[in-house]
All heavy atoms as an XYZ file, in Angstrom:
719
protein
N      32.063     37.196      1.481
C      33.296     36.550      1.804
C      33.631     36.475      3.281
O      34.205     35.535      3.828
C      34.426     37.463      0.993
C      35.775     37.052      1.261
S      36.231     35.639      0.461
C      37.960     35.570      0.678
N      33.305     37.512      3.993
C      33.470     37.582      5.455
C      32.696     36.474      6.110
O      33.219     35.855      6.984
C      33.093     38.976      5.917
C      33.532     39.256      7.350
C      34.996     39.121      7.597
C      32.963     40.543      7.820
N      31.541     36.243      5.633
C      30.759     35.158      6.195
C      31.359     33.763      5.989
O      31.256     32.900      6.886
C      29.325     35.144      5.752
C      28.475     36.285      6.230
C      27.099     36.391      5.669
O      26.887     35.773      4.586
N      26.139     37.078      6.294
N      31.993     33.580      4.923
C      32.599     32.264      4.557
C      33.889     32.128      5.463
O      34.044     31.072      6.114
C      33.027     32.154      3.124
C      33.928     31.042      2.858
C      31.772     32.177      2.302
N      34.528     33.158      5.700
C      35.717     33.207      6.622
C      35.402     32.888      8.004
O      36.019     32.158      8.785
C      36.502     34.428      6.469
C      37.316     34.532      5.187
C      37.975     35.916      5.042
C      38.421     33.478      4.950
N      34.162     33.452      8.369
C      33.760     33.346      9.736
C      33.277     31.916      9.971
O      33.509     31.259     11.046
C      32.546     34.342     10.111
N      32.676     31.239      8.883
C      32.235     29.906      8.940
C      33.514     28.863      9.011
O      33.460     28.007      9.899
N      34.546     29.277      8.303
C      35.869     28.476      8.415
C      36.416     28.621      9.812
O      36.903     27.563     10.374
C      36.781     28.893      7.295
C      38.169     28.217      7.374
C      36.296     28.482      5.883
N      36.388     29.729     10.350
C      36.879     29.919     11.679
C      36.052     29.202     12.694
O      36.685     28.477     13.647
C      36.823     31.481     12.018
C      37.021     31.714     13.513
C      38.269     31.584     14.163
C      35.963     32.077     14.322
C      38.520     31.828     15.558
C      36.106     32.358     15.677
C      37.340     32.201     16.255
O      37.625     32.329     17.521
N      34.782     29.127     12.576
C      33.974     28.400     13.543
C      34.188     26.868     13.439
O      34.339     26.142     14.398
C      32.395     28.727     13.192
N      34.422     26.344     12.223
C      34.685     24.950     11.973
C      36.176     24.686     12.596
O      36.297     23.586     13.267
C      34.685     24.593     10.532
C      33.274     24.683     10.076
C      35.289     23.234     10.204
C      32.988     24.425      8.588
N      37.096     25.543     12.497
C      38.427     25.330     12.974
C      38.444     25.403     14.555
O      39.048     24.551     15.170
C      39.356     26.337     12.511
S      39.912     26.141     10.786
N      37.558     26.197     15.083
C      37.469     26.301     16.556
C      36.867     25.063     17.053
O      37.187     24.591     18.119
C      36.754     27.570     16.889
N      35.745     24.666     16.400
C      35.099     23.480     16.858
C      35.975     22.368     16.849
O      35.927     21.485     17.836
C      33.710     23.216     16.018
C      32.941     22.147     16.358
C      32.300     22.053     17.607
C      32.872     20.998     15.629
C      31.481     20.940     17.965
C      32.096     19.925     15.896
C      31.405     19.874     17.116
N      36.664     22.064     15.879
C      37.588     20.910     15.625
C      38.632     21.105     16.816
O      39.028     19.969     17.405
C      38.256     20.908     14.308
N      39.127     22.270     17.074
C      40.177     22.459     18.180
C      39.654     22.075     19.497
O      40.286     21.427     20.279
C      40.733     23.776     18.044
N      38.381     22.393     19.792
C      37.709     22.110     21.030
C      37.450     20.562     21.057
O      37.495     20.121     22.225
C      36.398     22.885     21.098
C      36.552     24.472     21.397
C      35.200     25.035     21.364
C      37.366     24.580     22.765
N      37.197     19.980     20.020
C      36.883     18.575     20.046
C      38.269     17.836     20.359
O      38.256     16.863     21.149
C      36.365     18.020     18.695
C      35.006     18.246     18.442
C      34.714     17.881     16.842
C      34.063     17.492     19.344
N      39.300     18.361     19.816
C      40.670     17.727     20.163
C      41.107     18.014     21.664
O      41.612     17.101     22.245
C      41.749     18.231     19.223
C      41.761     17.626     17.794
C      42.521     18.505     16.773
C      42.153     16.227     17.802
N      40.714     19.160     22.033
C      40.975     19.420     23.473
C      40.165     18.622     24.471
O      40.682     18.088     25.416
C      40.682     20.910     23.681
C      41.142     21.579     25.122
C      42.592     21.493     25.087
C      40.638     22.945     25.127
N      38.868     18.352     24.054
C      38.033     17.488     24.863
C      38.578     15.972     24.808
O      38.526     15.371     25.702
N      39.004     15.618     23.709
C      39.573     14.202     23.463
C      40.804     14.006     24.398
O      40.846     13.024     25.134
C      39.868     14.039     21.969
C      40.409     12.565     21.843
C      40.757     12.428     20.338
O      40.478     13.238     19.409
N      41.315     11.233     20.027
N      41.651     15.151     24.526
C      42.794     15.070     25.307
C      42.358     15.012     26.709
O      42.947     14.316     27.524
N      41.397     15.716     27.103
C      40.905     15.838     28.488
C      40.407     14.574     28.927
O      40.684     13.906     30.048
C      40.010     16.933     28.689
N      39.585     13.841     28.033
C      39.029     12.481     28.370
C      40.100     11.406     28.423
O      40.175     10.678     29.317
C      37.965     12.136     27.322
C      37.637     10.662     27.525
C      36.813     13.003     27.496
N      41.215     11.516     27.572
C      42.258     10.671     27.640
C      42.984     10.855     28.865
O      43.459      9.696     29.499
C      43.221     11.037     26.487
C      44.411     10.154     26.418
C      44.527      8.905     25.814
C      45.722     10.423     26.926
N      45.738      8.355     25.938
C      46.489      9.303     26.608
C      46.311     11.511     27.573
C      47.915      9.117     26.983
C      47.618     11.369     27.923
C      48.424     10.318     27.669
N      43.212     12.101     29.400
C      43.928     12.225     30.743
C      43.096     11.744     31.883
O      43.697     11.199     32.766
C      44.171     13.748     31.056
C      45.352     14.385     30.340
C      45.339     15.853     30.504
C      46.737     13.734     30.700
N      41.723     11.823     31.879
C      40.883     11.535     33.001
C      40.518     10.083     33.046
O      39.916      9.633     33.940
C      39.698     12.474     32.946
C      39.960     13.895     33.266
C      38.650     14.704     33.133
C      40.574     14.105     34.557
N      40.769      9.321     31.946
C      40.251      7.931     31.933
C      41.325      6.999     32.303
O      40.854      5.676     32.492
C      39.758      7.618     30.432
O      40.926      7.647     29.552
N      42.502      7.395     32.763
C      43.506      6.549     33.440
C      43.668      5.281     32.631
O      43.686      4.151     33.253
C      43.026      6.248     34.812
C      42.911      7.461     35.615
C      41.653      7.812     36.051
C      43.954      8.299     36.067
C      41.348      9.046     36.823
C      43.840      9.555     36.676
C      42.574      9.770     37.147
N      44.008      5.333     31.344
C      44.388      4.206     30.546
C      43.180      3.375     30.054
O      43.439      2.488     29.292
N      42.029      3.737     30.378
C      40.762      3.016     29.813
C      40.033      3.860     28.799
O      38.897      3.626     28.465
C      39.841      2.876     31.103
C      40.393      2.057     32.284
C      40.727      0.651     31.848
O      39.950      0.008     31.168
N      41.833      0.128     32.446
N      40.783      4.703     28.103
C      40.133      5.588     27.137
C      39.620      4.836     25.815
O      38.554      5.283     25.202
C      41.170      6.743     26.626
C      42.439      6.185     26.075
N      43.500      5.862     26.846
C      42.820      5.870     24.836
C      44.468      5.439     26.075
N      44.131      5.522     24.888
N      40.145      3.715     25.561
C      39.652      3.077     24.391
C      38.257      2.329     24.599
O      37.471      2.010     23.735
C      40.524      1.977     23.961
C      41.822      2.349     23.397
C      41.658      3.160     22.072
O      40.739      2.802     21.289
O      42.351      4.119     21.916
N      37.840      2.328     25.894
C      36.528      1.813     26.187
C      35.462      2.953     26.647
O      34.399      2.578     26.969
C      36.604      0.795     27.434
C      37.458     -0.343     26.969
C      37.466     -1.509     28.025
N      37.025     -1.045     29.417
C      37.444     -1.708     30.426
N      38.317     -2.619     30.519
N      37.162     -1.289     31.695
N      35.997      4.169     26.554
C      35.153      5.230     26.974
C      34.412      5.742     25.675
O      34.926      6.082     24.728
C      36.114      6.412     27.439
C      35.255      7.552     28.167
O      34.222      7.907     27.574
N      35.795      8.007     29.247
N      33.022      5.745     25.837
C      32.232      6.115     24.607
C      32.450      7.577     24.192
O      32.305      7.938     22.989
C      30.876      5.892     25.028
C      30.850      5.721     26.497
C      32.218      5.302     26.899
N      32.739      8.452     25.084
C      32.905      9.860     24.836
C      34.154     10.179     24.044
O      34.301     10.793     23.107
C      32.791     10.844     26.143
C      33.186     12.259     25.887
C      31.479     10.630     26.847
N      35.206      9.395     24.519
C      36.479      9.459     23.918
C      36.390      8.924     22.431
O      36.943      9.451     21.486
C      37.510      8.637     24.634
C      38.929      8.590     23.967
C      39.758      9.621     24.100
C      39.342      7.531     23.127
C      41.033      9.591     23.571
C      40.419      7.440     22.418
C      41.348      8.510     22.612
O      42.637      8.575     21.994
N      35.638      7.843     22.238
C      35.545      7.233     21.020
C      34.607      8.198     20.039
O      35.049      8.340     18.856
C      34.830      5.859     21.088
C      35.591      4.808     21.712
C      34.762      3.496     21.962
C      36.838      4.541     21.017
N      33.691      8.896     20.690
C      32.990      9.890     19.735
C      33.897     10.978     19.405
O      33.926     11.512     18.284
C      31.860     10.405     20.530
C      31.037     11.499     19.938
C      30.284     10.933     18.673
C      30.025     12.140     20.865
N      34.693     11.458     20.327
C      35.676     12.551     19.947
C      36.621     12.053     18.812
O      36.968     12.835     17.989
C      36.448     12.989     21.114
C      35.588     13.997     22.135
C      35.928     14.089     23.406
C      34.606     14.733     21.666
C      35.305     14.924     24.301
C      33.917     15.642     22.501
C      34.308     15.681     23.803
N      37.206     10.880     18.996
C      38.014     10.361     18.043
C      37.449     10.179     16.716
O      38.077     10.504     15.631
C      38.692      9.060     18.505
C      39.756      8.567     17.645
C      40.540      7.442     18.260
N      39.496      6.262     18.126
C      39.809      5.018     18.341
N      40.848      4.781     19.000
N      38.919      4.128     18.253
N      36.167      9.788     16.631
C      35.330      9.707     15.377
C      35.289     11.043     14.794
O      35.456     11.228     13.547
C      34.101      9.014     15.595
C      33.348      8.926     14.362
C      33.463      8.081     13.431
C      32.054      9.829     14.298
C      32.680      8.076     12.202
C      31.420      9.770     13.154
C      31.508      8.889     12.183
N      34.854     12.008     15.516
C      34.759     13.383     15.017
C      35.957     14.063     14.523
O      35.834     14.922     13.613
C      33.932     14.140     15.999
C      32.455     13.857     16.339
C      31.930     14.698     17.414
C      31.608     13.999     15.121
N      37.062     13.784     15.168
C      38.332     14.445     14.759
C      39.241     13.647     13.789
O      40.132     14.090     13.492
C      39.146     14.680     15.980
O      39.423     13.301     16.558
C      38.432     15.577     17.062
N      38.783     12.572     13.411
C      39.472     11.633     12.479
C      39.768     12.282     11.211
O      40.979     12.110     10.717
C      38.681     10.308     12.236
C      39.491      9.249     11.400
C      38.785      7.990     11.304
N      38.509      7.393     12.494
C      37.482      6.589     12.767
N      36.584      6.396     11.864
N      37.295      6.180     13.989
N      38.820     13.059     10.546
C      39.292     13.839      9.375
C      40.455     14.827      9.580
O      41.399     14.922      8.673
C      38.111     14.410      8.840
C      36.989     13.761      9.589
C      37.457     13.245     10.891
N      40.341     15.587     10.626
C      41.473     16.547     10.869
C      42.720     15.970     11.197
O      43.783     16.219     10.581
C      41.055     17.405     12.038
C      42.012     18.359     12.503
C      39.811     18.225     11.740
N      42.771     14.834     11.955
C      43.952     14.083     12.271
C      44.475     13.329     10.949
O      45.715     13.470     10.784
C      43.754     13.110     13.417
C      44.900     12.099     13.608
C      43.275     13.758     14.682
N      43.725     12.848     10.170
C      44.176     12.338      8.900
C      44.761     13.316      7.949
O      45.781     13.033      7.421
C      42.963     11.512      8.261
N      44.192     14.462      7.936
C      44.691     15.527      7.092
C      46.003     15.973      7.643
O      47.073     16.171      6.811
C      43.716     16.661      7.020
C      44.217     17.874      6.299
C      44.366     17.651      4.617
C      43.348     19.130      6.401
N      46.169     16.090      8.903
C      47.487     16.537      9.427
C      48.519     15.486      9.317
O      49.735     15.721      8.957
C      47.299     16.965     10.937
C      48.629     17.200     11.598
C      46.440     18.183     11.035
N      48.086     14.238      9.441
C      49.053     13.091      9.187
C      49.532     13.066      7.699
O      50.645     12.866      7.461
C      48.375     11.828      9.508
C      49.083     10.504      9.114
C      50.267     10.209     10.076
N      51.435     10.858      9.770
C      52.533     10.901     10.519
N      52.597     10.284     11.619
N      53.520     11.613     10.133
N      48.664     13.461      6.797
C      48.991     13.627      5.474
C      49.978     14.554      5.014
O      50.875     14.412      4.296
C      47.876     13.650      4.560
C      48.130     13.755      3.164
N      48.468     12.703      2.455
C      47.921     14.617      2.224
C      48.607     12.923      1.134
N      48.343     14.144      0.983
N      49.852     15.776      5.874
C      50.725     17.028      5.474
C      51.985     17.046      6.365
O      52.955     17.841      6.068
C      49.984     18.361      5.490
C      49.440     18.572      6.926
C      48.860     18.322      4.480
C      48.852     19.979      7.115
N      51.999     16.217      7.417
C      53.176     16.301      8.288
C      54.247     15.368      7.888
O      53.886     14.326      7.225
C      52.689     16.058      9.729
O      52.176     14.704      9.843
N      55.551     15.629      8.344
C      56.556     14.822      7.949
C      56.502     13.474      8.724
O      55.786     13.306      9.785
C      57.946     15.538      8.473
C      57.425     16.663      9.158
C      55.966     16.828      9.041
N      57.059     12.328      8.049
C      56.912     11.037      8.667
C      57.688     10.962     10.089
O      57.424     10.006     10.798
C      57.606      9.960      7.754
C      56.721      9.558      6.698
C      55.812      8.491      7.377
N      54.476      8.477      6.581
C      53.310      8.173      7.313
N      53.460      7.698      8.544
N      52.230      8.298      6.650
N      58.502     12.021     10.343
C      59.354     11.945     11.588
C      58.482     12.106     12.845
O      58.805     11.766     13.868
C      60.460     13.075     11.580
N      57.268     12.648     12.548
C      56.243     12.834     13.641
C      55.582     11.573     13.910
O      54.984     10.910     12.991
C      55.292     13.934     13.410
C      56.061     15.253     13.187
C      54.144     14.066     14.451
C      55.096     16.311     12.801
N      55.782     11.041     15.098
C      55.093      9.689     15.492
C      53.542      9.909     15.512
O      53.038     10.922     15.586
C      55.429      9.275     16.921
N      52.849      8.736     15.088
C      51.439      8.770     14.990
C      50.781      9.102     16.243
O      49.720      9.717     16.084
C      50.864      7.371     14.408
C      51.213      7.141     12.927
O      51.505      8.107     12.281
O      51.444      5.929     12.598
N      51.380      8.828     17.268
C      50.545      9.181     18.477
C      50.646     10.696     18.871
O      49.973     11.170     19.675
C      51.114      8.326     19.752
C      52.490      8.650     20.169
C      53.046      7.732     21.135
N      54.363      8.150     21.566
C      54.683      8.129     22.887
N      53.784      7.873     23.781
N      55.843      8.734     23.231
N      51.533     11.421     18.235
C      51.721     12.833     18.442
C      50.929     13.670     17.414
O      50.753     14.917     17.602
C      53.146     13.261     18.338
C      53.990     12.598     19.493
N      55.236     12.204     19.247
C      53.710     12.365     20.776
C      55.809     11.714     20.388
N      54.788     11.866     21.279
N      50.410     12.988     16.411
C      49.608     13.726     15.357
C      48.505     14.524     15.867
O      48.198     15.643     15.548
C      49.224     12.812     14.131
C      48.320     13.455     13.163
C      50.464     12.225     13.611
N      47.589     13.994     16.842
C      46.521     14.715     17.356
C      47.067     16.088     18.074
O      46.304     17.124     18.080
C      45.898     13.834     18.302
C      46.090     12.444     17.828
C      47.547     12.581     17.269
N      48.099     15.997     18.678
C      48.708     17.214     19.396
C      49.085     18.196     18.312
O      48.816     19.386     18.482
C      49.740     16.830     20.335
C      50.544     17.967     20.877
C      49.448     15.795     21.359
N      49.773     17.697     17.248
C      50.179     18.589     16.272
C      48.939     19.200     15.490
O      48.969     20.439     15.162
C      51.035     17.859     15.108
C      51.251     18.748     13.993
C      52.269     17.455     15.788
N      47.826     18.427     15.425
C      46.636     18.934     14.783
C      45.970     20.045     15.645
O      45.527     21.018     15.126
C      45.576     17.780     14.509
N      46.077     19.773     17.014
C      45.487     20.855     17.814
C      46.236     22.052     17.761
O      45.743     23.330     17.708
C      45.383     20.241     19.259
C      45.088     21.336     20.261
C      43.714     21.854     20.447
C      46.004     22.006     21.083
C      43.463     22.835     21.267
C      45.709     23.044     21.925
C      44.373     23.462     21.997
N      47.629     21.967     17.764
C      48.544     23.196     17.702
C      48.305     23.907     16.417
O      48.190     25.178     16.344
C      49.883     22.908     17.937
C      50.263     22.340     19.471
C      51.701     21.751     19.377
C      49.934     23.463     20.363
N      48.232     23.223     15.268
C      47.889     23.880     14.065
C      46.582     24.543     14.090
O      46.473     25.638     13.614
C      47.920     22.851     12.945
C      47.731     23.187     11.521
C      48.897     24.113     11.049
C      47.600     22.053     10.547
N      45.543     23.953     14.480
C      44.183     24.475     14.617
C      44.249     25.826     15.524
O      43.596     26.756     15.335
C      43.062     23.513     14.985
C      42.793     22.484     13.988
C      41.875     21.484     14.667
C      41.987     23.148     12.842
N      44.994     25.591     16.583
C      45.072     26.831     17.599
C      45.650     28.072     16.793
O      45.051     29.082     17.014
C      45.935     26.424     18.755
C      46.252     27.569     19.594
C      45.353     27.995     20.508
C      47.490     28.221     19.592
C      45.633     29.162     21.270
C      47.809     29.333     20.318
C      46.881     29.709     21.363
N      46.696     27.728     15.978
C      47.350     28.949     15.432
C      46.447     29.514     14.257
O      46.344     30.610     13.878
C      48.705     28.559     14.887
C      49.656     28.458     16.087
C      50.220     27.329     16.507
C      50.166     29.633     16.850
N      51.102     27.599     17.554
C      50.977     28.978     17.846
C      49.962     30.911     16.842
C      51.654     29.705     18.785
C      50.655     31.676     17.780
C      51.455     31.084     18.808
N      45.774     28.530     13.542
C      44.738     28.935     12.494
C      43.647     29.717     13.178
O      43.341     30.880     12.679
C      44.213     27.801     11.768
C      45.346     27.199     10.855
C      42.997     28.182     10.926
C      44.950     25.830     10.311
N      43.113     29.366     14.329
C      42.069     30.167     15.025
C      42.583     31.476     15.500
O      41.912     32.406     15.443
C      41.520     29.255     16.159
S      40.476     27.882     15.703
N      43.803     31.514     15.962
C      44.314     32.719     16.619
C      44.523     33.721     15.271
O      44.139     34.880     15.449
C      45.741     32.510     17.150
C      46.325     33.672     17.826
C      45.489     34.218     18.900
C      47.701     33.376     18.278
N      44.939     33.209     14.197
C      45.121     34.150     13.006
C      43.670     34.575     12.537
O      43.581     35.842     12.202
N      42.797     33.742     12.526
C      41.396     34.205     12.080
C      40.771     35.254     13.168
O      40.212     36.297     12.767
C      40.387     33.051     12.092
C      40.334     32.437     10.785
C      40.713     31.023     10.606
C      39.682     33.034      9.576
C      40.745     30.567      9.368
C      39.610     32.467      8.429
C      40.106     31.226      8.202
N      41.061     35.049     14.504
C      40.525     35.911     15.488
C      41.193     37.171     15.443
O      40.618     38.258     15.697
C      40.768     35.332     16.887
N      42.389     37.188     15.003
C      43.167     38.575     14.791
C      42.872     39.275     13.409
O      42.703     40.362     13.403
C      44.671     38.531     14.943
C      45.074     37.992     16.400
C      46.543     37.745     16.368
C      44.625     39.028     17.502
N      42.561     38.514     12.499
C      42.340     38.992     11.176
C      41.021     39.316     10.778
O      40.699     40.276     10.008
N      40.028     38.626     11.261
C      38.657     38.847     10.902
C      38.117     40.249     11.270
O      37.439     40.893     10.406
C      37.620     37.813     11.418
C      37.671     36.449     10.684
C      36.794     35.493     11.269
C      37.156     36.598      9.201
N      38.367     40.813     12.338
C      38.021     42.133     12.842
C      38.533     43.142     11.886
O      37.833     44.141     11.460
C      38.416     42.298     14.294
C      38.497     40.917     14.785
C      38.903     40.132     13.591
N      39.819     43.030     11.448
C      40.422     43.900     10.421
C      39.739     43.849      9.155
O      39.607     44.853      8.475
C      41.902     43.570     10.330
C      42.675     43.956     11.605
C      44.180     43.778     11.435
N      44.818     44.059     12.640
C      45.980     43.630     12.949
N      46.737     42.829     12.184
N      46.533     43.987     14.030
N      39.397     42.596      8.655
C      38.686     42.535      7.416
C      37.344     43.067      7.421
O      36.789     43.647      6.424
C      38.633     40.993      7.020
C      39.828     40.355      6.524
C      39.602     38.839      6.276
C      40.301     41.109      5.220
N      36.709     43.060      8.644
C      35.296     43.655      8.801
C      35.370     45.152      8.909
O      34.310     45.771      8.997
C      34.650     43.022      9.859
N      36.590     45.744      9.146
C      36.736     47.070      9.322
C      36.573     47.589     10.703
O      36.366     48.687     10.979
N      36.777     46.747     11.665
C      36.577     47.000     13.100
C      37.847     46.962     13.871
O      38.024     47.157     15.132
C      35.620     46.163     13.775
C      34.134     46.367     13.314
C      33.301     45.340     14.102
N      32.475     44.779     13.084
C      32.041     43.555     13.201
N      32.395     42.704     14.162
N      31.223     43.066     12.166
N      39.027     46.838     13.068
C      40.262     46.655     13.819
C      41.310     47.331     13.391
O      42.082     47.862     12.683
């Protein structure tokens, strides 16, 4: 059970890092992000997470803000895992 939770934590952390990298490339590309292959790769890899967050979030959230919401949600999930997994393993 602990290994499954550690795997879920790793996937959440990886997705959060992909969203963070996508945001960094967006900032550094000065409006040319749609032609940047690294940005397009990040967008392709994060599409399932962003689609899931779009599905569960209220319609009041604009589509352009959904990746930020997805990152924040993943951040809090990762923080919960980081604080909870050592306790489950008996080390906390």
